[in-house]
All heavy atoms as a GROMACS GRO file, in nm:
protein
  508
    1CYS      N    1  13.977  -7.665  -0.187
    1CYS     CA    2  14.091  -7.609  -0.256
    1CYS      C    3  14.094  -7.459  -0.226
    1CYS      O    4  13.994  -7.390  -0.240
    1CYS     CB    5  14.077  -7.634  -0.406
    1CYS     SG    6  14.203  -7.553  -0.505
    2ILE      N    7  14.209  -7.410  -0.182
    2ILE     CA    8  14.225  -7.267  -0.156
    2ILE      C    9  14.337  -7.214  -0.244
    2ILE      O   10  14.447  -7.269  -0.244
    2ILE     CB   11  14.255  -7.239  -0.007
    2ILE    CG1   12  14.136  -7.286   0.078
    2ILE    CG2   13  14.284  -7.091   0.014
    2ILE    CD1   14  14.157  -7.273   0.226
    3VAL      N   15  14.306  -7.109  -0.318
    3VAL     CA   16  14.404  -7.046  -0.406
    3VAL      C   17  14.422  -6.903  -0.358
    3VAL      O   18  14.325  -6.828  -0.343
    3VAL     CB   19  14.355  -7.046  -0.554
    3VAL    CG1   20  14.454  -6.974  -0.643
    3VAL    CG2   21  14.331  -7.187  -0.601
    4GLU      N   22  14.546  -6.866  -0.332
    4GLU     CA   23  14.577  -6.730  -0.287
    4GLU      C   24  14.662  -6.659  -0.390
    4GLU      O   25  14.761  -6.715  -0.439
    4GLU     CB   26  14.653  -6.734  -0.154
    4GLU     CG   27  14.574  -6.795  -0.040
    4GLU     CD   28  14.649  -6.790   0.091
    4GLU    OE1   29  14.712  -6.686   0.121
    4GLU    OE2   30  14.645  -6.891   0.163
    5THR      N   31  14.625  -6.536  -0.423
    5THR     CA   32  14.705  -6.450  -0.509
    5THR      C   33  14.735  -6.323  -0.429
    5THR      O   34  14.694  -6.310  -0.314
    5THR     CB   35  14.631  -6.413  -0.639
    5THR    OG1   36  14.523  -6.324  -0.608
    5THR    CG2   37  14.580  -6.536  -0.711
    6ASP      N   38  14.805  -6.230  -0.489
    6ASP     CA   39  14.837  -6.106  -0.420
    6ASP      C   40  14.712  -6.027  -0.381
    6ASP      O   41  14.712  -5.957  -0.280
    6ASP     CB   42  14.928  -6.018  -0.505
    6ASP     CG   43  15.068  -6.076  -0.520
    6ASP    OD1   44  15.108  -6.160  -0.438
    6ASP    OD2   45  15.137  -6.036  -0.616
    7ASP      N   46  14.608  -6.037  -0.461
    7ASP     CA   47  14.487  -5.956  -0.440
    7ASP      C   48  14.362  -6.033  -0.401
    7ASP      O   49  14.265  -5.974  -0.356
    7ASP     CB   50  14.456  -5.876  -0.567
    7ASP     CG   51  14.567  -5.779  -0.603
    7ASP    OD1   52  14.622  -5.714  -0.513
    7ASP    OD2   53  14.601  -5.770  -0.723
    8TYR      N   54  14.362  -6.164  -0.420
    8TYR     CA   55  14.240  -6.244  -0.401
    8TYR      C   56  14.266  -6.374  -0.328
    8TYR      O   57  14.376  -6.429  -0.334
    8TYR     CB   58  14.176  -6.278  -0.537
    8TYR     CG   59  14.143  -6.157  -0.619
    8TYR    CD1   60  14.231  -6.113  -0.718
    8TYR    CD2   61  14.027  -6.086  -0.597
    8TYR    CE1   62  14.201  -6.000  -0.794
    8TYR    CE2   63  13.996  -5.973  -0.671
    8TYR     CZ   64  14.084  -5.931  -0.770
    8TYR     OH   65  14.054  -5.819  -0.843
    9ILE      N   66  14.160  -6.423  -0.263
    9ILE     CA   67  14.160  -6.557  -0.205
    9ILE      C   68  14.037  -6.627  -0.260
    9ILE      O   69  13.926  -6.574  -0.252
    9ILE     CB   70  14.153  -6.553  -0.051
    9ILE    CG1   71  14.274  -6.477   0.005
    9ILE    CG2   72  14.145  -6.694   0.006
    9ILE    CD1   73  14.260  -6.442   0.152
   10TYR      N   74  14.056  -6.745  -0.315
   10TYR     CA   75  13.947  -6.824  -0.371
   10TYR      C   76  13.936  -6.953  -0.290
   10TYR      O   77  14.032  -7.029  -0.281
   10TYR     CB   78  13.974  -6.861  -0.517
   10TYR     CG   79  13.996  -6.743  -0.606
   10TYR    CD1   80  14.124  -6.694  -0.632
   10TYR    CD2   81  13.888  -6.680  -0.668
   10TYR    CE1   82  14.144  -6.586  -0.716
   10TYR    CE2   83  13.907  -6.571  -0.752
   10TYR     CZ   84  14.035  -6.525  -0.776
   10TYR     OH   85  14.056  -6.418  -0.858
   11ILE      N   86  13.819  -6.976  -0.231
   11ILE     CA   87  13.795  -7.099  -0.158
   11ILE      C   88  13.695  -7.181  -0.240
   11ILE      O   89  13.581  -7.140  -0.260
   11ILE     CB   90  13.740  -7.072  -0.017
   11ILE    CG1   91  13.840  -6.988   0.062
   11ILE    CG2   92  13.710  -7.204   0.054
   11ILE    CD1   93  13.794  -6.947   0.199
   12PHE      N   94  13.740  -7.296  -0.287
   12PHE     CA   95  13.657  -7.385  -0.367
   12PHE      C   96  13.615  -7.505  -0.283
   12PHE      O   97  13.696  -7.559  -0.207
   12PHE     CB   98  13.734  -7.440  -0.487
   12PHE     CG   99  13.769  -7.341  -0.592
   12PHE    CD1  100  13.886  -7.266  -0.583
   12PHE    CD2  101  13.687  -7.323  -0.702
   12PHE    CE1  102  13.920  -7.174  -0.682
   12PHE    CE2  103  13.720  -7.232  -0.802
   12PHE     CZ  104  13.837  -7.158  -0.791
   13GLU      N  105  13.492  -7.547  -0.298
   13GLU     CA  106  13.446  -7.676  -0.244
   13GLU      C  107  13.382  -7.750  -0.360
   13GLU      O  108  13.298  -7.694  -0.432
   13GLU     CB  109  13.347  -7.657  -0.130
   13GLU     CG  110  13.292  -7.787  -0.077
   13GLU     CD  111  13.397  -7.881  -0.018
   13GLU    OE1  112  13.501  -7.835   0.031
   13GLU    OE2  113  13.376  -8.003  -0.023
   14PHE      N  114  13.424  -7.874  -0.381
   14PHE     CA  115  13.377  -7.954  -0.493
   14PHE      C  116  13.287  -8.066  -0.444
   14PHE      O  117  13.317  -8.131  -0.344
   14PHE     CB  118  13.496  -8.014  -0.569
   14PHE     CG  119  13.593  -7.911  -0.618
   14PHE    CD1  120  13.713  -7.889  -0.553
   14PHE    CD2  121  13.565  -7.835  -0.731
   14PHE    CE1  122  13.802  -7.794  -0.598
   14PHE    CE2  123  13.654  -7.740  -0.778
   14PHE     CZ  124  13.773  -7.720  -0.711
   15LYS      N  125  13.179  -8.087  -0.516
   15LYS     CA  126  13.086  -8.197  -0.489
   15LYS      C  127  13.070  -8.279  -0.617
   15LYS      O  128  13.087  -8.227  -0.727
   15LYS     CB  129  12.948  -8.146  -0.447
   15LYS     CG  130  12.948  -8.070  -0.316
   15LYS     CD  131  12.974  -8.165  -0.202
   15LYS     CE  132  12.970  -8.092  -0.069
   15LYS     NZ  133  13.016  -8.176   0.039
   16ARG      N  134  13.035  -8.405  -0.597
   16ARG     CA  135  13.002  -8.492  -0.710
   16ARG      C  136  12.858  -8.538  -0.691
   16ARG      O  137  12.825  -8.595  -0.587
   16ARG     CB  138  13.095  -8.612  -0.716
   16ARG     CG  139  13.069  -8.699  -0.839
   16ARG     CD  140  13.154  -8.821  -0.836
   16ARG     NE  141  13.119  -8.896  -0.716
   16ARG     CZ  142  13.150  -9.021  -0.696
   16ARG    NH1  143  13.222  -9.086  -0.783
   16ARG    NH2  144  13.115  -9.082  -0.585
   17ASP      N  145  12.777  -8.509  -0.789
   17ASP     CA  146  12.635  -8.544  -0.786
   17ASP      C  147  12.563  -8.482  -0.667
   17ASP      O  148  12.474  -8.542  -0.607
   17ASP     CB  149  12.616  -8.697  -0.786
   17ASP     CG  150  12.672  -8.760  -0.912
   17ASP    OD1  151  12.667  -8.694  -1.019
   17ASP    OD2  152  12.722  -8.873  -0.905
   18GLY      N  153  12.605  -8.362  -0.631
   18GLY     CA  154  12.539  -8.285  -0.526
   18GLY      C  155  12.488  -8.156  -0.586
   18GLY      O  156  12.436  -8.156  -0.698
   19THR      N  157  12.508  -8.047  -0.512
   19THR     CA  158  12.470  -7.916  -0.564
   19THR      C  159  12.576  -7.814  -0.525
   19THR      O  160  12.651  -7.834  -0.429
   19THR     CB  161  12.335  -7.868  -0.509
   19THR    OG1  162  12.348  -7.841  -0.368
   19THR    CG2  163  12.224  -7.967  -0.534
   20ALA      N  164  12.579  -7.705  -0.599
   20ALA     CA  165  12.669  -7.595  -0.565
   20ALA      C  166  12.630  -7.535  -0.431
   20ALA      O  167  12.717  -7.494  -0.353
   20ALA     CB  168  12.667  -7.490  -0.675
   21ASP      N  169  12.500  -7.532  -0.401
   21ASP     CA  170  12.455  -7.480  -0.271
   21ASP      C  171  12.506  -7.566  -0.156
   21ASP      O  172  12.545  -7.514  -0.051
   21ASP     CB  173  12.303  -7.472  -0.267
   21ASP     CG  174  12.248  -7.358  -0.352
   21ASP    OD1  175  12.316  -7.253  -0.364
   21ASP    OD2  176  12.138  -7.373  -0.407
   22GLU      N  177  12.509  -7.697  -0.174
   22GLU     CA  178  12.564  -7.786  -0.071
   22GLU      C  179  12.713  -7.758  -0.049
   22GLU      O  180  12.761  -7.758   0.064
   22GLU     CB  181  12.545  -7.932  -0.109
   22GLU     CG  182  12.403  -7.980  -0.105
   22GLU     CD  183  12.385  -8.120  -0.160
   22GLU    OE1  184  12.477  -8.175  -0.225
   22GLU    OE2  185  12.275  -8.174  -0.139
   23ALA      N  186  12.783  -7.732  -0.157
   23ALA     CA  187  12.926  -7.702  -0.147
   23ALA      C  188  12.949  -7.571  -0.072
   23ALA      O  189  13.034  -7.564   0.016
   23ALA     CB  190  12.988  -7.696  -0.286
   24LEU      N  191  12.869  -7.469  -0.104
   24LEU     CA  192  12.882  -7.342  -0.033
   24LEU      C  193  12.845  -7.357   0.115
   24LEU      O  194  12.910  -7.298   0.202
   24LEU     CB  195  12.794  -7.235  -0.099
   24LEU     CG  196  12.843  -7.185  -0.234
   24LEU    CD1  197  12.737  -7.096  -0.297
   24LEU    CD2  198  12.975  -7.111  -0.221
   25ALA      N  199  12.745  -7.436   0.143
   25ALA     CA  200  12.705  -7.461   0.282
   25ALA      C  201  12.818  -7.528   0.360
   25ALA      O  202  12.839  -7.497   0.478
   25ALA     CB  203  12.579  -7.546   0.287
   26GLN      N  204  12.892  -7.617   0.296
   26GLN     CA  205  13.004  -7.682   0.364
   26GLN      C  206  13.116  -7.583   0.393
   26GLN      O  207  13.178  -7.590   0.499
   26GLN     CB  208  13.058  -7.799   0.282
   26GLN     CG  209  13.170  -7.872   0.353
   26GLN     CD  210  13.213  -7.999   0.285
   26GLN    OE1  211  13.135  -8.062   0.216
   26GLN    NE2  212  13.337  -8.038   0.306
   27ILE      N  213  13.142  -7.491   0.302
   27ILE     CA  214  13.244  -7.388   0.327
   27ILE      C  215  13.209  -7.312   0.455
   27ILE      O  216  13.294  -7.287   0.539
   27ILE     CB  217  13.255  -7.292   0.207
   27ILE    CG1  218  13.316  -7.363   0.087
   27ILE    CG2  219  13.339  -7.169   0.244
   27ILE    CD1  220  13.313  -7.283  -0.043
   28GLU      N  221  13.081  -7.278   0.470
   28GLU     CA  222  13.036  -7.206   0.590
   28GLU      C  223  13.040  -7.295   0.714
   28GLU      O  224  13.093  -7.256   0.817
   28GLU     CB  225  12.894  -7.152   0.569
   28GLU     CG  226  12.886  -7.044   0.465
   28GLU     CD  227  12.976  -6.924   0.494
   28GLU    OE1  228  12.986  -6.881   0.611
   28GLU    OE2  229  13.038  -6.874   0.400
   29ALA      N  230  12.984  -7.416   0.703
   29ALA     CA  231  12.974  -7.506   0.818
   29ALA      C  232  13.111  -7.545   0.874
   29ALA      O  233  13.128  -7.556   0.996
   29ALA     CB  234  12.896  -7.631   0.780
   30LYS      N  235  13.207  -7.564   0.787
   30LYS     CA  236  13.341  -7.606   0.830
   30LYS      C  237  13.434  -7.488   0.862
   30LYS      O  238  13.545  -7.508   0.909
   30LYS     CB  239  13.406  -7.693   0.722
   30LYS     CG  240  13.331  -7.818   0.689
   30LYS     CD  241  13.357  -7.928   0.788
   30LYS     CE  242  13.289  -8.056   0.741
   30LYS     NZ  243  13.335  -8.171   0.815
   31GLY      N  244  13.388  -7.365   0.834
   31GLY     CA  245  13.467  -7.248   0.868
   31GLY      C  246  13.593  -7.231   0.786
   31GLY      O  247  13.692  -7.177   0.834
   32TYR      N  248  13.589  -7.273   0.660
   32TYR     CA  249  13.709  -7.265   0.576
   32TYR      C  250  13.758  -7.122   0.557
   32TYR      O  251  13.878  -7.100   0.535
   32TYR     CB  252  13.683  -7.326   0.438
   32TYR     CG  253  13.650  -7.475   0.439
   32TYR    CD1  254  13.576  -7.530   0.336
   32TYR    CD2  255  13.693  -7.559   0.540
   32TYR    CE1  256  13.545  -7.665   0.334
   32TYR    CE2  257  13.663  -7.693   0.539
   32TYR     CZ  258  13.590  -7.746   0.436
   32TYR     OH  259  13.560  -7.880   0.435
   33ALA      N  260  13.670  -7.023   0.566
   33ALA     CA  261  13.710  -6.883   0.544
   33ALA      C  262  13.757  -6.815   0.672
   33ALA      O  263  13.815  -6.707   0.666
   33ALA     CB  264  13.594  -6.805   0.484
   34ARG      N  265  13.735  -6.877   0.786
   34ARG     CA  266  13.769  -6.815   0.914
   34ARG      C  267  13.914  -6.766   0.923
   34ARG      O  268  13.938  -6.655   0.972
   34ARG     CB  269  13.738  -6.912   1.028
   34ARG     CG  270  13.654  -6.847   1.134
   34ARG     CD  271  13.613  -6.941   1.245
   34ARG     NE  272  13.493  -7.012   1.201
   34ARG     CZ  273  13.472  -7.141   1.220
   34ARG    NH1  274  13.562  -7.215   1.280
   34ARG    NH2  275  13.362  -7.198   1.178
   35PRO      N  276  14.012  -6.842   0.876
   35PRO     CA  277  14.150  -6.794   0.887
   35PRO      C  278  14.179  -6.667   0.806
   35PRO      O  279  14.282  -6.604   0.825
   35PRO     CB  280  14.234  -6.911   0.832
   35PRO     CG  281  14.146  -7.030   0.846
   35PRO     CD  282  14.006  -6.980   0.828
   36TYR      N  283  14.087  -6.630   0.718
   36TYR     CA  284  14.111  -6.515   0.630
   36TYR      C  285  14.026  -6.394   0.667
   36TYR      O  286  14.023  -6.296   0.594
   36TYR     CB  287  14.082  -6.556   0.485
   36TYR     CG  288  14.166  -6.673   0.442
   36TYR    CD1  289  14.114  -6.802   0.443
   36TYR    CD2  290  14.299  -6.656   0.404
   36TYR    CE1  291  14.192  -6.911   0.406
   36TYR    CE2  292  14.377  -6.764   0.368
   36TYR     CZ  293  14.322  -6.891   0.368
   36TYR     OH  294  14.400  -6.998   0.332
   37GLU      N  295  13.956  -6.398   0.782
   37GLU     CA  296  13.865  -6.290   0.820
   37GLU      C  297  13.934  -6.154   0.827
   37GLU      O  298  13.875  -6.053   0.790
   37GLU     CB  299  13.798  -6.321   0.953
   37GLU     CG  300  13.692  -6.429   0.941
   37GLU     CD  301  13.633  -6.467   1.077
   37GLU    OE1  302  13.689  -6.429   1.182
   37GLU    OE2  303  13.530  -6.537   1.076
   38ALA      N  304  14.057  -6.148   0.874
   38ALA     CA  305  14.128  -6.021   0.886
   38ALA      C  306  14.214  -5.989   0.765
   38ALA      O  307  14.277  -5.883   0.760
   38ALA     CB  308  14.216  -6.024   1.012
   39ASP      N  309  14.214  -6.077   0.668
   39ASP     CA  310  14.296  -6.058   0.548
   39ASP      C  311  14.234  -5.950   0.459
   39ASP      O  312  14.113  -5.955   0.433
   39ASP     CB  313  14.305  -6.190   0.471
   39ASP     CG  314  14.420  -6.192   0.372
   39ASP    OD1  315  14.421  -6.106   0.282
   39ASP    OD2  316  14.506  -6.280   0.384
   40PRO      N  317  14.312  -5.854   0.412
   40PRO     CA  318  14.255  -5.745   0.332
   40PRO      C  319  14.222  -5.785   0.187
   40PRO      O  320  14.155  -5.709   0.116
   40PRO     CB  321  14.365  -5.639   0.333
   40PRO     CG  322  14.491  -5.717   0.351
   40PRO     CD  323  14.454  -5.833   0.440
   41ARG      N  324  14.265  -5.902   0.144
   41ARG     CA  325  14.238  -5.944   0.007
   41ARG      C  326  14.089  -5.977  -0.012
   41ARG      O  327  14.020  -6.015   0.082
   41ARG     CB  328  14.323  -6.066  -0.029
   41ARG     CG  329  14.471  -6.034  -0.033
   41ARG     CD  330  14.553  -6.157  -0.060
   41ARG     NE  331  14.560  -6.239   0.062
   41ARG     CZ  332  14.628  -6.351   0.072
   41ARG    NH1  333  14.694  -6.399  -0.032
   41ARG    NH2  334  14.630  -6.419   0.185
   42THR      N  335  14.043  -5.963  -0.135
   42THR     CA  336  13.905  -5.998  -0.168
   42THR      C  337  13.890  -6.149  -0.163
   42THR      O  338  13.971  -6.223  -0.218
   42THR     CB  339  13.870  -5.946  -0.309
   42THR    OG1  340  13.891  -5.806  -0.312
   42THR    CG2  341  13.724  -5.978  -0.343
   43LEU      N  342  13.784  -6.194  -0.095
   43LEU     CA  343  13.760  -6.337  -0.075
   43LEU      C  344  13.640  -6.382  -0.156
   43LEU      O  345  13.534  -6.320  -0.153
   43LEU     CB  346  13.734  -6.364   0.073
   43LEU     CG  347  13.698  -6.507   0.111
   43LEU    CD1  348  13.819  -6.598   0.095
   43LEU    CD2  349  13.646  -6.512   0.252
   44TYR      N  350  13.658  -6.491  -0.230
   44TYR     CA  351  13.550  -6.552  -0.306
   44TYR      C  352  13.531  -6.694  -0.257
   44TYR      O  353  13.628  -6.768  -0.241
   44TYR     CB  354  13.580  -6.555  -0.455
   44TYR     CG  355  13.579  -6.420  -0.520
   44TYR    CD1  356  13.697  -6.353  -0.546
   44TYR    CD2  357  13.460  -6.360  -0.556
   44TYR    CE1  358  13.697  -6.228  -0.605
   44TYR    CE2  359  13.458  -6.235  -0.615
   44TYR     CZ  360  13.577  -6.170  -0.639
   44TYR     OH  361  13.575  -6.045  -0.698
   45LYS      N  362  13.407  -6.732  -0.232
   45LYS     CA  363  13.372  -6.870  -0.197
   45LYS      C  364  13.301  -6.928  -0.319
   45LYS      O  365  13.204  -6.870  -0.368
   45LYS     CB  366  13.281  -6.874  -0.076
   45LYS     CG  367  13.344  -6.811   0.047
   45LYS     CD  368  13.242  -6.797   0.157
   45LYS     CE  369  13.297  -6.708   0.267
   45LYS     NZ  370  13.194  -6.677   0.366
   46ILE      N  371  13.347  -7.043  -0.365
   46ILE     CA  372  13.297  -7.100  -0.490
   46ILE      C  373  13.257  -7.246  -0.467
   46ILE      O  374  13.340  -7.328  -0.427
   46ILE     CB  375  13.404  -7.092  -0.601
   46ILE    CG1  376  13.449  -6.946  -0.616
   46ILE    CG2  377  13.351  -7.148  -0.733
   46ILE    CD1  378  13.583  -6.928  -0.678
   47GLY      N  379  13.130  -7.274  -0.490
   47GLY     CA  380  13.079  -7.409  -0.481
   47GLY      C  381  13.065  -7.467  -0.621
   47GLY      O  382  13.008  -7.404  -0.709
   48VAL      N  383  13.118  -7.588  -0.640
   48VAL     CA  384  13.118  -7.651  -0.773
   48VAL      C  385  13.063  -7.793  -0.759
   48VAL      O  386  13.103  -7.866  -0.669
   48VAL     CB  387  13.261  -7.657  -0.832
   48VAL    CG1  388  13.260  -7.720  -0.970
   48VAL    CG2  389  13.324  -7.520  -0.836
   49ASN      N  390  12.974  -7.829  -0.850
   49ASN     CA  391  12.923  -7.965  -0.854
   49ASN      C  392  12.957  -8.030  -0.987
   49ASN      O  393  12.932  -7.972  -1.093
   49ASN     CB  394  12.770  -7.967  -0.835
   49ASN     CG  395  12.718  -8.108  -0.839
   49ASN    OD1  396  12.760  -8.192  -0.763
   49ASN    ND2  397  12.628  -8.134  -0.932
   50PHE      N  398  13.016  -8.149  -0.979
   50PHE     CA  399  13.046  -8.228  -1.098
   50PHE      C  400  12.944  -8.339  -1.113
   50PHE      O  401  12.900  -8.398  -1.015
   50PHE     CB  402  13.185  -8.292  -1.086
   50PHE     CG  403  13.298  -8.195  -1.094
   50PHE    CD1  404  13.353  -8.141  -0.979
   50PHE    CD2  405  13.350  -8.158  -1.216
   50PHE    CE1  406  13.457  -8.051  -0.986
   50PHE    CE2  407  13.455  -8.068  -1.224
   50PHE     CZ  408  13.508  -8.014  -1.107
   51SER      N  409  12.906  -8.368  -1.236
   51SER     CA  410  12.816  -8.478  -1.266
   51SER      C  411  12.898  -8.603  -1.298
   51SER      O  412  12.983  -8.600  -1.387
   51SER     CB  413  12.728  -8.443  -1.387
   51SER     OG  414  12.661  -8.558  -1.434
   52SER      N  415  12.871  -8.711  -1.227
   52SER     CA  416  12.941  -8.836  -1.258
   52SER      C  417  12.889  -8.895  -1.389
   52SER      O  418  12.958  -8.973  -1.453
   52SER     CB  419  12.927  -8.937  -1.144
   52SER     OG  420  12.792  -8.974  -1.127
   53GLU      N  421  12.770  -8.856  -1.427
   53GLU     CA  422  12.711  -8.908  -1.552
   53GLU      C  423  12.778  -8.847  -1.675
   53GLU      O  424  12.811  -8.917  -1.770
   53GLU     CB  425  12.561  -8.879  -1.554
   53GLU     CG  426  12.489  -8.944  -1.670
   53GLU     CD  427  12.339  -8.919  -1.662
   53GLU    OE1  428  12.282  -8.941  -1.554
   53GLU    OE2  429  12.282  -8.878  -1.765
   54THR      N  430  12.800  -8.715  -1.672
   54THR     CA  431  12.857  -8.648  -1.789
   54THR      C  432  13.006  -8.621  -1.775
   54THR      O  433  13.072  -8.592  -1.874
   54THR     CB  434  12.786  -8.514  -1.815
   54THR    OG1  435  12.810  -8.426  -1.704
   54THR    CG2  436  12.638  -8.533  -1.836
   55GLY      N  437  13.057  -8.625  -1.651
   55GLY     CA  438  13.199  -8.596  -1.630
   55GLY      C  439  13.234  -8.450  -1.644
   55GLY      O  440  13.348  -8.415  -1.668
   56THR      N  441  13.133  -8.363  -1.631
   56THR     CA  442  13.155  -8.219  -1.647
   56THR      C  443  13.099  -8.143  -1.527
   56THR      O  444  13.027  -8.198  -1.444
   56THR     CB  445  13.086  -8.166  -1.774
   56THR    OG1  446  12.945  -8.188  -1.762
   56THR    CG2  447  13.137  -8.236  -1.899
   57VAL      N  448  13.131  -8.014  -1.522
   57VAL     CA  449  13.075  -7.927  -1.420
   57VAL      C  450  12.927  -7.908  -1.453
   57VAL      O  451  12.890  -7.865  -1.562
   57VAL     CB  452  13.147  -7.790  -1.416
   57VAL    CG1  453  13.072  -7.694  -1.324
   57VAL    CG2  454  13.290  -7.807  -1.371
   58GLU      N  455  12.843  -7.943  -1.357
   58GLU     CA  456  12.699  -7.934  -1.377
   58GLU      C  457  12.643  -7.803  -1.324
   58GLU      O  458  12.547  -7.749  -1.378
   58GLU     CB  459  12.632  -8.052  -1.307
   58GLU     CG  460  12.483  -8.061  -1.328
   58GLU     CD  461  12.429  -8.190  -1.268
   58GLU    OE1  462  12.424  -8.201  -1.144
   58GLU    OE2  463  12.396  -8.279  -1.348
   59ASP      N  464  12.706  -7.751  -1.216
   59ASP     CA  465  12.654  -7.632  -1.150
   59ASP      C  466  12.766  -7.568  -1.071
   59ASP      O  467  12.852  -7.637  -1.017
   59ASP     CB  468  12.541  -7.678  -1.054
   59ASP     CG  469  12.469  -7.566  -0.985
   59ASP    OD1  470  12.468  -7.453  -1.036
   59ASP    OD2  471  12.411  -7.592  -0.877
   60TRP      N  472  12.765  -7.435  -1.065
   60TRP     CA  473  12.860  -7.366  -0.979
   60TRP      C  474  12.801  -7.233  -0.937
   60TRP      O  475  12.718  -7.176  -1.006
   60TRP     CB  476  12.996  -7.348  -1.046
   60TRP     CG  477  12.995  -7.259  -1.166
   60TRP    CD1  478  12.962  -7.293  -1.294
   60TRP    CD2  479  13.027  -7.120  -1.170
   60TRP    NE1  480  12.972  -7.185  -1.375
   60TRP    CE2  481  13.010  -7.075  -1.301
   60TRP    CE3  482  13.066  -7.028  -1.073
   60TRP    CZ2  483  13.034  -6.945  -1.339
   60TRP    CZ3  484  13.088  -6.898  -1.112
   60TRP    CH2  485  13.073  -6.858  -1.243
   61LYS      N  486  12.840  -7.188  -0.819
   61LYS     CA  487  12.796  -7.060  -0.766
   61LYS      C  488  12.911  -6.996  -0.690
   61LYS      O  489  12.997  -7.066  -0.635
   61LYS     CB  490  12.679  -7.078  -0.668
   61LYS     CG  491  12.549  -7.111  -0.733
   61LYS     CD  492  12.438  -7.110  -0.631
   61LYS     CE  493  12.305  -7.140  -0.699
   61LYS     NZ  494  12.195  -7.140  -0.601
   62THR      N  495  12.908  -6.866  -0.683
   62THR     CA  496  13.011  -6.794  -0.609
   62THR      C  497  12.946  -6.688  -0.521
   62THR      O  498  12.843  -6.631  -0.558
   62THR     CB  499  13.116  -6.732  -0.703
   62THR    OG1  500  13.220  -6.673  -0.625
   62THR    CG2  501  13.057  -6.630  -0.796
   63VAL      N  502  13.005  -6.664  -0.406
   63VAL     CA  503  12.963  -6.556  -0.317
   63VAL      C  504  13.085  -6.484  -0.265
   63VAL      O  505  13.194  -6.534  -0.269
   63VAL     CB  506  12.876  -6.604  -0.199
   63VAL    CG1  507  12.742  -6.653  -0.246
   63VAL    CG2  508  12.946  -6.707  -0.116
   0.00000   0.00000   0.00000
């Protein structure tokens, strides 16, 4: 999921029963941020893991 505002770009990767670190690694491995390298807006990469057991966000990290 990519959300763009006037000042920021947020790149989200969601996992289920994984880890936030795995989600962030996928953002890097797949090059999701590459199209925004020259963009002057602040870029945030956000990895989110959902638990299928609880149905809630179990872990998240941002860089």
